[in-house]
C-alpha angles and dihedrals in degrees: 000000000000117000112266094021092116092052090060091057096052127084124246087252090065095045092056092060120087096221118205114217120232090271090063100251127107110276129215114239092224118099128217114307114286093241094053091043093051092046093053093046092049090045093052092050094045093049092050093046089051091051093046095076127095132056124332112253128227100274092047091052089046089053090051090052091050090050089055090049091051091057094187141032090258090051090058087069101034111023107050121048107187134126089233089063102098094183103216092040092047090052089051092050089050090054093048092052132200130324096021122144115275092245090058091059091047098045095093091057091047091053091046091053093052091044090054090059090047091054090049088060088065087071105231112216087018094272118184118279093246092049089051091052091050091048091050091050091050092048092047096052108029107122094218091056092043092049094055093031087066100045130090094246137098103255097093090050091051090051091050094053091044092056090043089053091055090058097041097047092048090052091050094049091050098045102023087215113155092220091068090048089052091049090049090051093050092048091049093051090051088049091055090050089051095057135335091235085078085087087076089072102024095068093048089048091054091045090054091047093048094052091046091052092048090054092046097072136249094297092067094040089056094060099102094178094056091045089050092051091052090049093048094092090057089051089050090050089052091051090048088052092053095047101035124349098065088061094044119145117203115225096205128212142192113327110236129182115250093245090053091052093049092046091053092044096053094039094049092045096050100030093240116170118228115271133037092349088070088071087075090067097078090046091055091048090052090049090053091048090052089059090057090053091050090053090051092048089054090049092241105157090213087084088074090062096047093045090046093051091050090048092049091051090049092051091050090051093050100039102023128118123291090250094058114163136185091250091068088069096046095103089063095047097082089058092048087054089047090059091044090052090054091051093049092047090053090049090053090059093066098095122267097323091055092052091048092049092048091049092049092051092048090049091051090049091051094046095046093048093039091059091053093046091050091053092048091050095046102036097031132195092301141317101245096143091052089049093052092046091050092047093052095042096055096039119096119249117289135047117339118221119209135181131177147187094256118037099196102044099040096037093055093050092044093051093048098049094040086064091048096051113083119234104071097236115154124239117203113204114210122200115218093261088064097050117119136176089274102035145101100034091199134035123195120206122188138190141164097234116143089215106049112222131153136164116272093230135039133194122195135200090253089068095253123141119211136185128207107259099177143335128220117203133207135196136211136023098314131059131019145238121275124210117192116207121189125203111252093227108028120189 
C-alpha cells in the first residue's frame, strides 16, 4: 500500500487526533513502505498458491458433495445442515462446478490469505510501522495460516474478516461514524458465513465496543442506529440458527487429546520442529500474554478484545468436541501473531543487540515455517489419484473389488478419484460384512502418522492374506496416508 493511502480514507476528525500507538507513543499514520508491503502481499499469495496444488483431501471433497446437494445459493443456507458446510466457501464451490482443477477450488482461500496480509498493512490500532511489517511477515509465512489459506474451506475467509474487523471497529470507535459501524457489521456477518468459529472473536469484539461506548458518554449511547449496526451480526447469527445451525449435524473426525491439539496448534503456528525446540512455544505464549497486560496497564480498551479472544479459545479447548482440531482456533491465530509482533518490535528497540535478536527470531520463524510449507507443497495432502491409478493399472481386466479400514473416509475418496482417472473401469467397494475368502482383491488402510509405516503383510477375518503393494504419504494438518494391500492369490 502506498504511503499516505490510509490518510486519504480517514475523515478530518481522525486526522486531528494525535493517536498513540499500542506501545503508548504517538504513531505515524503512514504504513510500512509500499515496496515492502507489496512484496509481503505478493509473497503471501505466491506461497499459498504454491501450497494449493496436489489432490483434494477428504473434507474438501466432502464440501464439494455438499455443494452439489445444496443445488443453489439459497440451498447452501437452507438445504444442507452440516458442520462441513462453510457457507461462503460452499457457495464458491457451487459456482465453480464439478471436475475443475484442485487449484480452482482453493483459489478463494489463496486470495483470502493474501488479502489478510494486505489488511494488516493498514495498521489496525495504529501500531508502529515496524510492528506492522513484522505482523505482515508473520501472517504471510505461518504454516498454519498457509495450510488453511490453500485449502477449499472457510477458515482463511474467517481469518480475513476477523483481521478486517479489528481495523473497522477501531476506526468506528475513534470517529463514531456510522459508516464504519456498518462496514464492521457487514464484515462480521461475512465472517460468520465463512466459519462458525468466527464467534470466538465476534463476542470479544462486541464486548470491546460496548465498553468503549459506555465510556464515551450519553451522546454515543443514544445513537440507536450505530448500536443497531453493531448488534446486526448477533441478529444474523440468530437467523442462521433458525435456518441452519439448529439442525446441524457434526461430521466427526479423529479424536485427539487436548495436549496433542495444542502442541500441533503452537508448532504449526510458529514453525517449531518436533523436539526440544517445542519448549519455546510456552515462552512465546507468555510473551503474547504480556502484551495484553501492557495494554491493560495503559488503559487501552483493546486489551478486552485480546483477552476475550484468548478466553474464548481456552473455553473451546476445555469444553469443545471430542474431535477438536487446531483449525478450530485459526481465527484467533492472527491476533496471537499481532501480539507477538508487538513483542518483537519492542525487542528491536533495545539497541543493536535487540535488533539482532529480533532479526534472528524472525529468521528462525521463516526457516521453521518454510520447511513445513515446502513439504506441504511437494508431498501434498495425500496421493489418492496416484493410488487409484496404480490400483487399476496392476489389476487384471474386469471389476476391481476394494475394502478398507474406514468405510466412509476411504470410500468417498475412492469414489471421487475413480471418476477422475481415465479408463472407465469400475471399482466395487465392499464393506467388511461382504468380505469373503476371495474378495476384496485390495484393502486400503489409512492413518495420520507423520512417519508412514505399516506392516508388510495383513491377514483378515475372511481368511484372506494380503501383502503391502505400495504406500502413499501425506503431509500437514489435512489428509492421511494410504496403504494399498493386494490379496496374495487374487481371483
